[in-house]
All heavy atoms as a GROMACS GRO file, in nm:
protein
  606
    1MET      N    1  -5.062   2.142  -1.487
    1MET     CA    2  -5.027   2.027  -1.404
    1MET      C    3  -5.098   2.041  -1.270
    1MET      O    4  -5.103   2.146  -1.211
    1MET     CB    5  -4.875   2.022  -1.384
    1MET     CG    6  -4.830   1.923  -1.282
    1MET     SD    7  -4.652   1.902  -1.256
    1MET     CE    8  -4.584   2.062  -1.271
    2GLN      N    9  -5.153   1.933  -1.222
    2GLN     CA   10  -5.216   1.926  -1.090
    2GLN      C   11  -5.131   1.834  -1.002
    2GLN      O   12  -5.083   1.732  -1.048
    2GLN     CB   13  -5.357   1.868  -1.100
    2GLN     CG   14  -5.456   1.953  -1.175
    2GLN     CD   15  -5.498   2.073  -1.096
    2GLN    OE1   16  -5.475   2.183  -1.141
    2GLN    NE2   17  -5.558   2.054  -0.983
    3THR      N   18  -5.116   1.872  -0.878
    3THR     CA   19  -5.038   1.793  -0.783
    3THR      C   20  -5.110   1.788  -0.650
    3THR      O   21  -5.164   1.888  -0.604
    3THR     CB   22  -4.898   1.856  -0.763
    3THR    OG1   23  -4.835   1.873  -0.889
    3THR    CG2   24  -4.810   1.769  -0.674
    4ILE      N   25  -5.108   1.671  -0.589
    4ILE     CA   26  -5.155   1.655  -0.451
    4ILE      C   27  -5.030   1.652  -0.364
    4ILE      O   28  -4.936   1.578  -0.391
    4ILE     CB   29  -5.234   1.524  -0.432
    4ILE    CG1   30  -5.358   1.523  -0.521
    4ILE    CG2   31  -5.270   1.503  -0.284
    4ILE    CD1   32  -5.463   1.624  -0.482
    5ILE      N   33  -5.029   1.733  -0.259
    5ILE     CA   34  -4.919   1.736  -0.164
    5ILE      C   35  -4.974   1.695  -0.028
    5ILE      O   36  -5.074   1.749   0.018
    5ILE     CB   37  -4.858   1.878  -0.152
    5ILE    CG1   38  -4.807   1.925  -0.288
    5ILE    CG2   39  -4.747   1.880  -0.047
    5ILE    CD1   40  -4.764   2.071  -0.289
    6GLY      N   41  -4.908   1.599   0.035
    6GLY     CA   42  -4.942   1.558   0.171
    6GLY      C   43  -4.833   1.606   0.265
    6GLY      O   44  -4.714   1.589   0.238
    7ILE      N   45  -4.873   1.670   0.374
    7ILE     CA   46  -4.778   1.723   0.473
    7ILE      C   47  -4.808   1.656   0.606
    7ILE      O   48  -4.919   1.668   0.660
    7ILE     CB   49  -4.794   1.876   0.490
    7ILE    CG1   50  -4.788   1.945   0.354
    7ILE    CG2   51  -4.690   1.931   0.587
    7ILE    CD1   52  -4.849   2.083   0.353
    8LYS      N   53  -4.710   1.585   0.659
    8LYS     CA   54  -4.728   1.514   0.786
    8LYS      C   55  -4.676   1.602   0.900
    8LYS      O   56  -4.559   1.638   0.904
    8LYS     CB   57  -4.651   1.382   0.783
    8LYS     CG   58  -4.670   1.300   0.907
    8LYS     CD   59  -4.595   1.169   0.895
    8LYS     CE   60  -4.608   1.088   1.022
    8LYS     NZ   61  -4.528   0.966   1.016
    9LEU      N   62  -4.766   1.638   0.990
    9LEU     CA   63  -4.731   1.720   1.105
    9LEU      C   64  -4.725   1.631   1.229
    9LEU      O   65  -4.819   1.558   1.257
    9LEU     CB   66  -4.833   1.830   1.128
    9LEU     CG   67  -4.857   1.927   1.013
    9LEU    CD1   68  -4.969   2.024   1.049
    9LEU    CD2   69  -4.732   2.002   0.980
   10SER      N   70  -4.616   1.639   1.302
   10SER     CA   71  -4.606   1.559   1.424
   10SER      C   72  -4.644   1.640   1.548
   10SER      O   73  -4.685   1.584   1.648
   10SER     CB   74  -4.466   1.501   1.439
   10SER     OG   75  -4.370   1.604   1.439
   11GLU      N   76  -4.628   1.771   1.540
   11GLU     CA   77  -4.666   1.859   1.651
   11GLU      C   78  -4.746   1.976   1.594
   11GLU      O   79  -4.699   2.089   1.590
   11GLU     CB   80  -4.542   1.909   1.724
   11GLU     CG   81  -4.465   1.798   1.791
   11GLU     CD   82  -4.348   1.852   1.873
   11GLU    OE1   83  -4.370   1.943   1.953
   11GLU    OE2   84  -4.237   1.801   1.853
   12ARG      N   85  -4.868   1.947   1.551
   12ARG     CA   86  -4.946   2.046   1.478
   12ARG      C   87  -4.972   2.174   1.558
   12ARG      O   88  -4.979   2.281   1.499
   12ARG     CB   89  -5.075   1.986   1.424
   12ARG     CG   90  -5.173   1.941   1.526
   12ARG     CD   91  -5.294   1.874   1.459
   12ARG     NE   92  -5.394   1.845   1.557
   12ARG     CZ   93  -5.486   1.931   1.599
   12ARG    NH1   94  -5.493   2.049   1.546
   12ARG    NH2   95  -5.573   1.896   1.692
   13ASN      N   96  -4.982   2.165   1.688
   13ASN     CA   97  -5.004   2.285   1.769
   13ASN      C   98  -4.887   2.382   1.759
   13ASN      O   99  -4.906   2.503   1.756
   13ASN     CB  100  -5.030   2.250   1.915
   13ASN     CG  101  -5.161   2.177   1.935
   13ASN    OD1  102  -5.254   2.193   1.857
   13ASN    ND2  103  -5.167   2.094   2.037
   14LYS      N  104  -4.765   2.331   1.753
   14LYS     CA  105  -4.646   2.415   1.743
   14LYS      C  106  -4.616   2.454   1.598
   14LYS      O  107  -4.555   2.558   1.574
   14LYS     CB  108  -4.524   2.341   1.800
   14LYS     CG  109  -4.530   2.319   1.948
   14LYS     CD  110  -4.405   2.246   1.995
   14LYS     CE  111  -4.411   2.218   2.144
   14LYS     NZ  112  -4.293   2.142   2.189
   15GLU      N  113  -4.654   2.370   1.503
   15GLU     CA  114  -4.615   2.389   1.364
   15GLU      C  115  -4.717   2.466   1.281
   15GLU      O  116  -4.687   2.509   1.170
   15GLU     CB  117  -4.592   2.252   1.299
   15GLU     CG  118  -4.481   2.174   1.367
   15GLU     CD  119  -4.473   2.029   1.322
   15GLU    OE1  120  -4.574   1.973   1.277
   15GLU    OE2  121  -4.363   1.973   1.332
   16ALA      N  122  -4.835   2.488   1.333
   16ALA     CA  123  -4.943   2.547   1.255
   16ALA      C  124  -4.912   2.688   1.205
   16ALA      O  125  -4.945   2.721   1.091
   16ALA     CB  126  -5.072   2.548   1.337
   17ILE      N  127  -4.849   2.769   1.285
   17ILE     CA  128  -4.823   2.908   1.244
   17ILE      C  129  -4.726   2.911   1.127
   17ILE      O  130  -4.750   2.981   1.028
   17ILE     CB  131  -4.772   2.991   1.363
   17ILE    CG1  132  -4.883   3.006   1.466
   17ILE    CG2  133  -4.721   3.127   1.317
   17ILE    CD1  134  -4.840   3.069   1.596
   18LYS      N  135  -4.616   2.836   1.135
   18LYS     CA  136  -4.518   2.834   1.026
   18LYS      C  137  -4.582   2.777   0.900
   18LYS      O  138  -4.562   2.829   0.790
   18LYS     CB  139  -4.395   2.751   1.066
   18LYS     CG  140  -4.288   2.748   0.961
   18LYS     CD  141  -4.232   2.888   0.938
   18LYS     CE  142  -4.123   2.888   0.835
   18LYS     NZ  143  -4.080   3.024   0.801
   19LEU      N  144  -4.658   2.671   0.913
   19LEU     CA  145  -4.725   2.611   0.797
   19LEU      C  146  -4.819   2.713   0.733
   19LEU      O  147  -4.820   2.730   0.611
   19LEU     CB  148  -4.801   2.486   0.837
   19LEU     CG  149  -4.880   2.419   0.724
   19LEU    CD1  150  -4.788   2.375   0.611
   19LEU    CD2  151  -4.960   2.303   0.778
   20GLN      N  152  -4.897   2.782   0.813
   20GLN     CA  153  -4.992   2.880   0.761
   20GLN      C  154  -4.920   2.992   0.685
   20GLN      O  155  -4.967   3.037   0.581
   20GLN     CB  156  -5.078   2.939   0.873
   20GLN     CG  157  -5.185   3.033   0.822
   20GLN     CD  158  -5.281   2.967   0.726
   20GLN    OE1  159  -5.328   2.856   0.749
   20GLN    NE2  160  -5.311   3.034   0.616
   21GLU      N  161  -4.805   3.036   0.735
   21GLU     CA  162  -4.726   3.140   0.666
   21GLU      C  163  -4.686   3.093   0.526
   21GLU      O  164  -4.698   3.168   0.430
   21GLU     CB  165  -4.601   3.175   0.746
   21GLU     CG  166  -4.628   3.252   0.872
   21GLU     CD  167  -4.503   3.271   0.957
   21GLU    OE1  168  -4.395   3.221   0.921
   21GLU    OE2  169  -4.515   3.336   1.063
   22ILE      N  170  -4.636   2.971   0.518
   22ILE     CA  171  -4.592   2.917   0.389
   22ILE      C  172  -4.710   2.899   0.294
   22ILE      O  173  -4.704   2.935   0.176
   22ILE     CB  174  -4.516   2.784   0.409
   22ILE    CG1  175  -4.385   2.809   0.484
   22ILE    CG2  176  -4.489   2.716   0.273
   22ILE    CD1  177  -4.314   2.682   0.530
   23LEU      N  178  -4.820   2.846   0.345
   23LEU     CA  179  -4.938   2.825   0.260
   23LEU      C  180  -4.996   2.957   0.211
   23LEU      O  181  -5.039   2.968   0.096
   23LEU     CB  182  -5.043   2.742   0.333
   23LEU     CG  183  -5.003   2.600   0.372
   23LEU    CD1  184  -5.119   2.528   0.438
   23LEU    CD2  185  -4.951   2.522   0.253
   24THR      N  186  -4.996   3.058   0.296
   24THR     CA  187  -5.047   3.189   0.256
   24THR      C  188  -4.960   3.249   0.146
   24THR      O  189  -5.010   3.307   0.049
   24THR     CB  190  -5.052   3.284   0.378
   24THR    OG1  191  -5.143   3.228   0.473
   24THR    CG2  192  -5.099   3.423   0.338
   25GLU      N  193  -4.830   3.232   0.159
   25GLU     CA  194  -4.736   3.283   0.058
   25GLU      C  195  -4.761   3.221  -0.079
   25GLU      O  196  -4.740   3.285  -0.182
   25GLU     CB  197  -4.593   3.253   0.104
   25GLU     CG  198  -4.485   3.305   0.013
   25GLU     CD  199  -4.346   3.272   0.064
   25GLU    OE1  200  -4.329   3.238   0.183
   25GLU    OE2  201  -4.252   3.280  -0.018
   26HIS      N  202  -4.806   3.096  -0.081
   26HIS     CA  203  -4.829   3.024  -0.206
   26HIS      C  204  -4.978   3.000  -0.232
   26HIS      O  205  -5.014   2.911  -0.310
   26HIS     CB  206  -4.753   2.891  -0.203
   26HIS     CG  207  -4.605   2.911  -0.196
   26HIS    ND1  208  -4.528   2.934  -0.306
   26HIS    CD2  209  -4.522   2.916  -0.089
   26HIS    CE1  210  -4.403   2.952  -0.269
   26HIS    NE2  211  -4.397   2.941  -0.137
   27GLY      N  212  -5.062   3.079  -0.171
   27GLY     CA  213  -5.206   3.058  -0.178
   27GLY      C  214  -5.266   3.062  -0.318
   27GLY      O  215  -5.368   3.000  -0.343
   28CYS      N  216  -5.202   3.134  -0.410
   28CYS     CA  217  -5.257   3.146  -0.546
   28CYS      C  218  -5.256   3.014  -0.623
   28CYS      O  219  -5.334   2.998  -0.716
   28CYS     CB  220  -5.182   3.253  -0.623
   28CYS     SG  221  -5.212   3.419  -0.562
   29ILE      N  222  -5.170   2.920  -0.585
   29ILE     CA  223  -5.167   2.792  -0.658
   29ILE      C  224  -5.241   2.681  -0.584
   29ILE      O  225  -5.253   2.570  -0.635
   29ILE     CB  226  -5.022   2.747  -0.692
   29ILE    CG1  227  -4.942   2.713  -0.566
   29ILE    CG2  228  -4.952   2.850  -0.778
   29ILE    CD1  229  -4.811   2.640  -0.595
   30ILE      N  230  -5.291   2.710  -0.464
   30ILE     CA  231  -5.360   2.608  -0.385
   30ILE      C  232  -5.509   2.614  -0.415
   30ILE      O  233  -5.575   2.714  -0.388
   30ILE     CB  234  -5.334   2.627  -0.234
   30ILE    CG1  235  -5.185   2.613  -0.204
   30ILE    CG2  236  -5.416   2.527  -0.153
   30ILE    CD1  237  -5.147   2.650  -0.062
   31ASN      N  238  -5.562   2.506  -0.474
   31ASN     CA  239  -5.705   2.498  -0.503
   31ASN      C  240  -5.784   2.450  -0.382
   31ASN      O  241  -5.890   2.504  -0.352
   31ASN     CB  242  -5.731   2.400  -0.619
   31ASN     CG  243  -5.674   2.449  -0.749
   31ASN    OD1  244  -5.670   2.568  -0.776
   31ASN    ND2  245  -5.626   2.358  -0.830
   32THR      N  246  -5.732   2.347  -0.316
   32THR     CA  247  -5.804   2.286  -0.205
   32THR      C  248  -5.706   2.251  -0.094
   32THR      O  249  -5.594   2.207  -0.120
   32THR     CB  250  -5.874   2.156  -0.251
   32THR    OG1  251  -5.955   2.184  -0.364
   32THR    CG2  252  -5.959   2.096  -0.140
   33ARG      N  253  -5.750   2.270   0.028
   33ARG     CA  254  -5.669   2.235   0.146
   33ARG      C  255  -5.760   2.160   0.242
   33ARG      O  256  -5.868   2.207   0.278
   33ARG     CB  257  -5.618   2.362   0.212
   33ARG     CG  258  -5.553   2.341   0.346
   33ARG     CD  259  -5.512   2.474   0.402
   33ARG     NE  260  -5.479   2.464   0.542
   33ARG     CZ  261  -5.438   2.563   0.616
   33ARG    NH1  262  -5.425   2.683   0.563
   33ARG    NH2  263  -5.411   2.546   0.742
   34ILE      N  264  -5.714   2.041   0.285
   34ILE     CA  265  -5.790   1.960   0.378
   34ILE      C  266  -5.698   1.922   0.494
   34ILE      O  267  -5.588   1.873   0.473
   34ILE     CB  268  -5.843   1.831   0.311
   34ILE    CG1  269  -5.934   1.866   0.193
   34ILE    CG2  270  -5.915   1.742   0.413
   34ILE    CD1  271  -5.972   1.748   0.108
   35GLY      N  272  -5.742   1.945   0.615
   35GLY     CA  273  -5.666   1.909   0.734
   35GLY      C  274  -5.732   1.792   0.805
   35GLY      O  275  -5.852   1.794   0.831
   36LEU      N  276  -5.652   1.690   0.835
   36LEU     CA  277  -5.703   1.570   0.901
   36LEU      C  278  -5.624   1.544   1.028
   36LEU      O  279  -5.501   1.556   1.028
   36LEU     CB  280  -5.689   1.448   0.809
   36LEU     CG  281  -5.749   1.460   0.670
   36LEU    CD1  282  -5.701   1.346   0.582
   36LEU    CD2  283  -5.899   1.462   0.678
   37HIS      N  284  -5.693   1.513   1.136
   37HIS     CA  285  -5.625   1.468   1.257
   37HIS      C  286  -5.721   1.380   1.336
   37HIS      O  287  -5.842   1.392   1.323
   37HIS     CB  288  -5.575   1.585   1.341
   37HIS     CG  289  -5.681   1.658   1.415
   37HIS    ND1  290  -5.764   1.750   1.356
   37HIS    CD2  291  -5.719   1.653   1.545
   37HIS    CE1  292  -5.847   1.799   1.447
   37HIS    NE2  293  -5.824   1.742   1.562
   38ASN      N  294  -5.662   1.289   1.411
   38ASN     CA  295  -5.743   1.201   1.495
   38ASN      C  296  -5.792   1.278   1.615
   38ASN      O  297  -5.714   1.337   1.688
   38ASN     CB  298  -5.662   1.079   1.542
   38ASN     CG  299  -5.633   0.984   1.429
   38ASN    OD1  300  -5.708   0.977   1.333
   38ASN    ND2  301  -5.524   0.912   1.440
   39GLY      N  302  -5.917   1.276   1.633
   39GLY     CA  303  -5.975   1.345   1.747
   39GLY      C  304  -6.109   1.282   1.779
   39GLY      O  305  -6.159   1.197   1.706
   40GLY      N  306  -6.165   1.324   1.882
   40GLY     CA  307  -6.295   1.273   1.924
   40GLY      C  308  -6.334   1.342   2.052
   40GLY      O  309  -6.271   1.438   2.095
   41GLU      N  310  -6.435   1.293   2.112
   41GLU     CA  311  -6.482   1.350   2.236
   41GLU      C  312  -6.373   1.339   2.342
   41GLU      O  313  -6.322   1.232   2.371
   41GLU     CB  314  -6.608   1.277   2.283
   41GLU     CG  315  -6.681   1.350   2.392
   41GLU     CD  316  -6.814   1.283   2.424
   41GLU    OE1  317  -6.876   1.228   2.332
   41GLU    OE2  318  -6.852   1.286   2.542
   42ASN      N  319  -6.329   1.451   2.396
   42ASN     CA  320  -6.226   1.461   2.500
   42ASN      C  321  -6.087   1.423   2.453
   42ASN      O  322  -5.998   1.406   2.535
   42ASN     CB  323  -6.263   1.376   2.622
   42ASN     CG  324  -6.396   1.416   2.681
   42ASN    OD1  325  -6.430   1.534   2.684
   42ASN    ND2  326  -6.473   1.319   2.725
   43ILE      N  327  -6.066   1.403   2.320
   43ILE     CA  328  -5.934   1.368   2.268
   43ILE      C  329  -5.904   1.456   2.147
   43ILE      O  330  -5.987   1.471   2.059
   43ILE     CB  331  -5.928   1.220   2.222
   43ILE    CG1  332  -5.955   1.126   2.339
   43ILE    CG2  333  -5.794   1.188   2.158
   43ILE    CD1  334  -5.968   0.980   2.297
   44CYS      N  335  -5.785   1.512   2.144
   44CYS     CA  336  -5.740   1.589   2.028
   44CYS      C  337  -5.591   1.564   2.011
   44CYS      O  338  -5.509   1.626   2.077
   44CYS     CB  339  -5.769   1.737   2.047
   44CYS     SG  340  -5.738   1.833   1.898
   45LYS      N  341  -5.556   1.468   1.926
   45LYS     CA  342  -5.416   1.431   1.909
   45LYS      C  343  -5.339   1.542   1.840
   45LYS      O  344  -5.394   1.622   1.766
   45LYS     CB  345  -5.405   1.302   1.830
   45LYS     CG  346  -5.459   1.183   1.908
   45LYS     CD  347  -5.423   1.054   1.841
   45LYS     CE  348  -5.474   0.939   1.926
   45LYS     NZ  349  -5.441   0.811   1.868
   46ASN      N  350  -5.210   1.546   1.864
   46ASN     CA  351  -5.124   1.652   1.814
   46ASN      C  352  -5.069   1.622   1.675
   46ASN      O  353  -5.004   1.706   1.616
   46ASN     CB  354  -5.010   1.677   1.914
   46ASN     CG  355  -4.957   1.817   1.905
   46ASN    OD1  356  -5.022   1.907   1.853
   46ASN    ND2  357  -4.838   1.837   1.955
   47GLU      N  358  -5.091   1.502   1.622
   47GLU     CA  359  -5.046   1.469   1.486
   47GLU      C  360  -5.153   1.511   1.387
   47GLU      O  361  -5.270   1.514   1.420
   47GLU     CB  362  -5.021   1.319   1.470
   47GLU     CG  363  -4.912   1.265   1.557
   47GLU     CD  364  -4.966   1.165   1.657
   47GLU    OE1  365  -5.076   1.111   1.637
   47GLU    OE2  366  -4.898   1.143   1.757
   48GLY      N  367  -5.108   1.538   1.265
   48GLY     CA  368  -5.205   1.574   1.163
   48GLY      C  369  -5.150   1.553   1.023
   48GLY      O  370  -5.030   1.535   1.004
   49LEU      N  371  -5.240   1.554   0.928
   49LEU     CA  372  -5.205   1.543   0.788
   49LEU      C  373  -5.279   1.651   0.712
   49LEU      O  374  -5.401   1.666   0.728
   49LEU     CB  375  -5.245   1.405   0.734
   49LEU     CG  376  -5.220   1.378   0.586
   49LEU    CD1  377  -5.071   1.378   0.556
   49LEU    CD2  378  -5.282   1.246   0.545
   50ILE      N  379  -5.206   1.730   0.634
   50ILE     CA  380  -5.265   1.833   0.550
   50ILE      C  381  -5.253   1.786   0.406
   50ILE      O  382  -5.145   1.746   0.362
   50ILE     CB  383  -5.192   1.968   0.566
   50ILE    CG1  384  -5.186   2.012   0.711
   50ILE    CG2  385  -5.255   2.075   0.476
   50ILE    CD1  386  -5.318   2.042   0.774
   51LEU      N  387  -5.363   1.790   0.332
   51LEU     CA  388  -5.363   1.757   0.190
   51LEU      C  389  -5.390   1.883   0.111
   51LEU      O  390  -5.484   1.957   0.141
   51LEU     CB  391  -5.470   1.652   0.159
   51LEU     CG  392  -5.455   1.518   0.228
   51LEU    CD1  393  -5.574   1.429   0.195
   51LEU    CD2  394  -5.325   1.451   0.187
   52LEU      N  395  -5.305   1.908   0.011
   52LEU     CA  396  -5.321   2.024  -0.076
   52LEU      C  397  -5.339   1.976  -0.219
   52LEU      O  398  -5.268   1.887  -0.265
   52LEU     CB  399  -5.197   2.113  -0.072
   52LEU     CG  400  -5.151   2.164   0.064
   52LEU    CD1  401  -5.020   2.240   0.048
   52LEU    CD2  402  -5.257   2.253   0.126
   53ASP      N  403  -5.431   2.037  -0.291
   53ASP     CA  404  -5.445   2.018  -0.435
   53ASP      C  405  -5.395   2.148  -0.496
   53ASP      O  406  -5.454   2.254  -0.474
   53ASP     CB  407  -5.592   1.993  -0.470
   53ASP     CG  408  -5.617   1.991  -0.619
   53ASP    OD1  409  -5.526   1.951  -0.695
   53ASP    OD2  410  -5.728   2.030  -0.660
   54VAL      N  411  -5.283   2.141  -0.569
   54VAL     CA  412  -5.223   2.263  -0.623
   54VAL      C  413  -5.222   2.260  -0.776
   54VAL      O  414  -5.214   2.156  -0.839
   54VAL     CB  415  -5.080   2.288  -0.568
   54VAL    CG1  416  -5.082   2.303  -0.418
   54VAL    CG2  417  -4.986   2.178  -0.608
   55ASN      N  418  -5.228   2.380  -0.831
   55ASN     CA  419  -5.231   2.404  -0.974
   55ASN      C  420  -5.098   2.465  -1.015
   55ASN      O  421  -5.048   2.553  -0.947
   55ASN     CB  422  -5.343   2.504  -1.000
   55ASN     CG  423  -5.407   2.489  -1.134
   55ASN    OD1  424  -5.372   2.401  -1.210
   55ASN    ND2  425  -5.501   2.577  -1.162
   56GLY      N  426  -5.041   2.423  -1.126
   56GLY     CA  427  -4.916   2.482  -1.173
   56GLY      C  428  -4.794   2.414  -1.113
   56GLY      O  429  -4.800   2.301  -1.068
   57ASP      N  430  -4.683   2.486  -1.113
   57ASP     CA  431  -4.555   2.430  -1.067
   57ASP      C  432  -4.543   2.442  -0.915
   57ASP      O  433  -4.528   2.553  -0.863
   57ASP     CB  434  -4.440   2.502  -1.136
   57ASP     CG  435  -4.304   2.445  -1.102
   57ASP    OD1  436  -4.297   2.344  -1.029
   57ASP    OD2  437  -4.204   2.501  -1.150
   58PRO      N  438  -4.544   2.330  -0.843
   58PRO     CA  439  -4.538   2.334  -0.697
   58PRO      C  440  -4.395   2.330  -0.641
   58PRO      O  441  -4.379   2.320  -0.519
   58PRO     CB  442  -4.613   2.209  -0.657
   58PRO     CG  443  -4.575   2.111  -0.764
   58PRO     CD  444  -4.567   2.194  -0.891
   59THR      N  445  -4.293   2.340  -0.725
   59THR     CA  446  -4.155   2.316  -0.682
   59THR      C  447  -4.115   2.405  -0.565
   59THR      O  448  -4.060   2.357  -0.465
   59THR     CB  449  -4.057   2.336  -0.800
   59THR    OG1  450  -4.095   2.249  -0.906
   59THR    CG2  451  -3.915   2.305  -0.758
   60GLU      N  452  -4.138   2.535  -0.574
   60GLU     CA  453  -4.096   2.626  -0.467
   60GLU      C  454  -4.170   2.595  -0.337
   60GLU      O  455  -4.109   2.591  -0.229
   60GLU     CB  456  -4.122   2.771  -0.508
   60GLU     CG  457  -4.070   2.872  -0.408
   60GLU     CD  458  -4.093   3.015  -0.452
   60GLU    OE1  459  -4.117   3.041  -0.571
   60GLU    OE2  460  -4.089   3.103  -0.363
   61LEU      N  461  -4.299   2.572  -0.346
   61LEU     CA  462  -4.379   2.538  -0.228
   61LEU      C  463  -4.329   2.408  -0.165
   61LEU      O  464  -4.306   2.402  -0.044
   61LEU     CB  465  -4.526   2.524  -0.266
   61LEU     CG  466  -4.622   2.470  -0.160
   61LEU    CD1  467  -4.619   2.556  -0.034
   61LEU    CD2  468  -4.762   2.458  -0.216
   62VAL      N  469  -4.309   2.305  -0.246
   62VAL     CA  470  -4.262   2.176  -0.194
   62VAL      C  471  -4.126   2.190  -0.128
   62VAL      O  472  -4.103   2.136  -0.019
   62VAL     CB  473  -4.259   2.070  -0.307
   62VAL    CG1  474  -4.185   1.945  -0.264
   62VAL    CG2  475  -4.401   2.035  -0.351
   63ASN      N  476  -4.035   2.264  -0.190
   63ASN     CA  477  -3.902   2.282  -0.132
   63ASN      C  478  -3.908   2.352   0.004
   63ASN      O  479  -3.835   2.316   0.097
   63ASN     CB  480  -3.812   2.359  -0.227
   63ASN     CG  481  -3.770   2.274  -0.346
   63ASN    OD1  482  -3.775   2.152  -0.342
   63ASN    ND2  483  -3.730   2.340  -0.453
   64LYS      N  484  -3.995   2.452   0.019
   64LYS     CA  485  -4.009   2.520   0.149
   64LYS      C  486  -4.069   2.427   0.253
   64LYS      O  487  -4.026   2.426   0.369
   64LYS     CB  488  -4.094   2.645   0.134
   64LYS     CG  489  -4.021   2.757   0.065
   64LYS     CD  490  -4.105   2.881   0.056
   64LYS     CE  491  -4.028   2.990  -0.017
   64LYS     NZ  492  -4.106   3.112  -0.030
   65LEU      N  493  -4.167   2.349   0.213
   65LEU     CA  494  -4.230   2.256   0.307
   65LEU      C  495  -4.133   2.148   0.352
   65LEU      O  496  -4.132   2.110   0.469
   65LEU     CB  497  -4.354   2.193   0.243
   65LEU     CG  498  -4.472   2.287   0.215
   65LEU    CD1  499  -4.576   2.218   0.130
   65LEU    CD2  500  -4.531   2.342   0.343
   66LYS      N  501  -4.049   2.100   0.260
   66LYS     CA  502  -3.952   1.994   0.293
   66LYS      C  503  -3.850   2.037   0.397
   66LYS      O  504  -3.791   1.952   0.464
   66LYS     CB  505  -3.879   1.948   0.167
   66LYS     CG  506  -3.958   1.855   0.081
   66LYS     CD  507  -3.874   1.810  -0.039
   66LYS     CE  508  -3.950   1.711  -0.123
   66LYS     NZ  509  -3.871   1.667  -0.239
   67LEU      N  510  -3.829   2.166   0.412
   67LEU     CA  511  -3.736   2.215   0.514
   67LEU      C  512  -3.786   2.187   0.656
   67LEU      O  513  -3.708   2.184   0.750
   67LEU     CB  514  -3.713   2.366   0.498
   67LEU     CG  515  -3.642   2.411   0.371
   67LEU    CD1  516  -3.642   2.564   0.364
   67LEU    CD2  517  -3.501   2.356   0.365
   68HIS      N  518  -3.917   2.165   0.670
   68HIS     CA  519  -3.978   2.153   0.803
   68HIS      C  520  -4.050   2.020   0.827
   68HIS      O  521  -4.060   1.977   0.942
   68HIS     CB  522  -4.078   2.266   0.825
   68HIS     CG  523  -4.020   2.402   0.807
   68HIS    ND1  524  -3.945   2.465   0.905
   68HIS    CD2  525  -4.021   2.486   0.702
   68HIS    CE1  526  -3.905   2.582   0.860
   68HIS    NE2  527  -3.949   2.598   0.738
   69TRP      N  528  -4.104   1.959   0.719
   69TRP     CA  529  -4.193   1.845   0.738
   69TRP      C  530  -4.166   1.735   0.635
   69TRP      O  531  -4.105   1.758   0.531
   69TRP     CB  532  -4.339   1.889   0.726
   69TRP     CG  533  -4.375   1.993   0.824
   69TRP    CD1  534  -4.398   1.977   0.957
   69TRP    CD2  535  -4.388   2.134   0.798
   69TRP    NE1  536  -4.426   2.098   1.016
   69TRP    CE2  537  -4.421   2.196   0.921
   69TRP    CE3  538  -4.377   2.212   0.685
   69TRP    CZ2  539  -4.442   2.331   0.932
   69TRP    CZ3  540  -4.398   2.349   0.696
   69TRP    CH2  541  -4.431   2.406   0.819
   70GLU      N  542  -4.220   1.619   0.665
   70GLU     CA  543  -4.219   1.508   0.571
   70GLU      C  544  -4.329   1.534   0.468
   70GLU      O  545  -4.445   1.558   0.505
   70GLU     CB  546  -4.246   1.377   0.646
   70GLU     CG  547  -4.229   1.254   0.562
   70GLU     CD  548  -4.244   1.127   0.642
   70GLU    OE1  549  -4.256   1.133   0.767
   70GLU    OE2  550  -4.241   1.021   0.579
   71ILE      N  551  -4.293   1.530   0.340
   71ILE     CA  552  -4.383   1.568   0.232
   71ILE      C  553  -4.399   1.450   0.135
   71ILE      O  554  -4.303   1.382   0.103
   71ILE     CB  555  -4.327   1.689   0.153
   71ILE    CG1  556  -4.297   1.806   0.246
   71ILE    CG2  557  -4.417   1.730   0.038
   71ILE    CD1  558  -4.415   1.859   0.319
   72PHE      N  559  -4.522   1.433   0.087
   72PHE     CA  560  -4.553   1.334  -0.015
   72PHE      C  561  -4.620   1.408  -0.131
   72PHE      O  562  -4.702   1.495  -0.108
   72PHE     CB  563  -4.650   1.228   0.039
   72PHE     CG  564  -4.605   1.167   0.168
   72PHE    CD1  565  -4.647   1.221   0.289
   72PHE    CD2  566  -4.521   1.059   0.167
   72PHE    CE1  567  -4.605   1.166   0.410
   72PHE    CE2  568  -4.479   1.002   0.288
   72PHE     CZ  569  -4.521   1.056   0.408
   73THR      N  570  -4.582   1.374  -0.254
   73THR     CA  571  -4.645   1.440  -0.370
   73THR      C  572  -4.692   1.336  -0.470
   73THR      O  573  -4.633   1.228  -0.483
   73THR     CB  574  -4.550   1.537  -0.441
   73THR    OG1  575  -4.436   1.466  -0.489
   73THR    CG2  576  -4.505   1.649  -0.348
   74GLN      N  577  -4.797   1.371  -0.542
   74GLN     CA  578  -4.849   1.287  -0.651
   74GLN      C  579  -4.906   1.379  -0.759
   74GLN      O  580  -4.996   1.458  -0.731
   74GLN     CB  581  -4.958   1.194  -0.599
   74GLN     CG  582  -5.023   1.109  -0.706
   74GLN     CD  583  -4.927   1.010  -0.767
   74GLN    OE1  584  -4.861   0.936  -0.695
   74GLN    NE2  585  -4.919   1.008  -0.898
   75GLU      N  586  -4.850   1.370  -0.879
   75GLU     CA  587  -4.903   1.447  -0.991
   75GLU      C  588  -5.015   1.369  -1.057
   75GLU      O  589  -5.015   1.247  -1.059
   75GLU     CB  590  -4.793   1.475  -1.093
   75GLU     CG  591  -4.685   1.567  -1.042
   75GLU     CD  592  -4.578   1.595  -1.146
   75GLU    OE1  593  -4.592   1.550  -1.262
   75GLU    OE2  594  -4.480   1.660  -1.109
   76TYR      N  595  -5.109   1.442  -1.112
   76TYR     CA  596  -5.216   1.378  -1.189
   76TYR      C  597  -5.260   1.467  -1.301
   76TYR      O  598  -5.227   1.583  -1.306
   76TYR     CB  599  -5.333   1.338  -1.099
   76TYR     CG  600  -5.411   1.453  -1.038
   76TYR    CD1  601  -5.530   1.494  -1.097
   76TYR    CD2  602  -5.367   1.517  -0.924
   76TYR    CE1  603  -5.603   1.598  -1.041
   76TYR    CE2  604  -5.439   1.620  -0.868
   76TYR     CZ  605  -5.557   1.661  -0.927
   76TYR     OH  606  -5.628   1.763  -0.872
   0.00000   0.00000   0.00000
């Protein structure tokens, strides 16, 4: 089973360390990780979106992420 997980960060500067800990713990099932945030010259917004492509059962990872952030999932 393949799943895309979207993680919405509202304060990415404060939340990055906790997110990284969780992702590292579940790194074996993460195929791809993409981080998106609005930024530009002289601007770096604090909101962000992380997209994960995971292999296998993402239930434990999703449950841990839901404790801290708004999560979106899509199986394919």
